[in-house]
N, C-alpha and C positions, 0 to 999 in steps of 0.2 A: 150446532156446537161452534164455538169460537175459540181459536188459539191465535192471539194477536199480541204483539209487544211493540212498543214504540220507545226509542231511546234518543236522547240528545246528549252527546258527549264529545270527547276528544280522542283522536286516533293516537295509539301508543306506539305504532310502528307503521312503516309503509306497507301497503297491501301486498300479499303474496299471491301471485296468480300462477296456476299450474293447469296442465292438461291431463284429464283423466282418461281411462282406458277406451272409452267410446268416442274420444276426440273432443268432448265438450271441455270448456274451460270453467274453472271454479276459482274464486278469490276468497282469501281469508283475511280478515281485518280484526284488529284488537281495538276495542273502544272502552274508554274509561268514563264512568259516570260518578258523580259524587253527591254527598249530602253532608250536612253539618249539624252539630248540636252545640248549645251553649250550656255550660254548667259552671256555676260560680263565676260568671263573667268571662270565662275562657272558652274560646271557640275551638271545637275539635272537628276536623274534617275526616270523612270516611269515604274511601274510594272503592268502587266495585269495577272489576275488569270483566268485559264481556267478549266472548269469541263470536264473531259474526262470519257466517259462511254464505257466500253469495253465488247462487246457481243461476240467477236471472241473467241470461246472456247479454241483454241490453245494458244492465248495470256493470257486468264484467267488462264489456267493450268500452264503456264510459271510463272505467278505472284504468284500462290500458292506455286510452288516449290522453287522459288527464289524471295522472297518479296523485293521490292525496298525500301530502307531506305529514310527517309526525307532528301532532298537535293541532291538526285540522279539526274544526268543529263540524260535526255531522249529525244528520237526522237519519235514523234507521227504523224501518218498519218491516216486521216479518213475523215469524212464529217461533215459539220455543220448542226445542227438541232436547230430549235427554238421551244420553248414550252411556255406554260402559265399555271398558276394556280391561284386560289383565296385564299388569305390569311385569317386568322381568323377574320380580320376586314371587310371582304367582298371586299377588294381591289384586282383588277386583276393585277397580276405580270407577267412579261415576263423575260425569260432567254434563253441563248444559251449554247449549249454544243457540244463537239466534240465526234462523235460516231465512234468507231472502231468496225466494224461489219463484213465486208466481208473478205475473204482471202487476198484480195489485200491491205487491210488496215494493218497498222503496229504499233507496240510498241517495241522500242528497247532501251536498256540501253547503254549509250554512254561512261560511265566512268568505265565500268568493262568488262573484257574479257568474252566472251561466250565460252563454251566448244566446241572444234572442233567436227564436225559431221563426222562419219566414213562412 
C-alpha cells in the first residue's frame, strides 16, 4: 500500500513549533497550492490550502534553525491523514492534513540555497 503526497507551494504563515507531552517537538505549516483555468479568455485562479504537520525531528530542527518566511516556496513530501473533531456546537467536523513523519518524508525550501554539506 502507498500513501504519498507531494506538494510544491507557498507558505501562508510562519511555522508554528510546539512541544507535545512526551517532549517531542512538532511543527505546523500552512502551504498554498494553486491551479488555474481559462474560460472565455479570462484566467481564473483556484487556491487550495494545506495543513502540514511535521513530526520528523530533523525537519523540525531545520525549521527552528532557519525559519521559513511567509511566501517561501517549498516542496513537501509526506502522507495524507484524515481526522475529525466535534466543534463547540456539537457538530462533527472533518479535515485532512499532510504528515511529514518518517525519514523518507521531506520538507525543502525551493527559493533559497541550502549550505553545502562537508
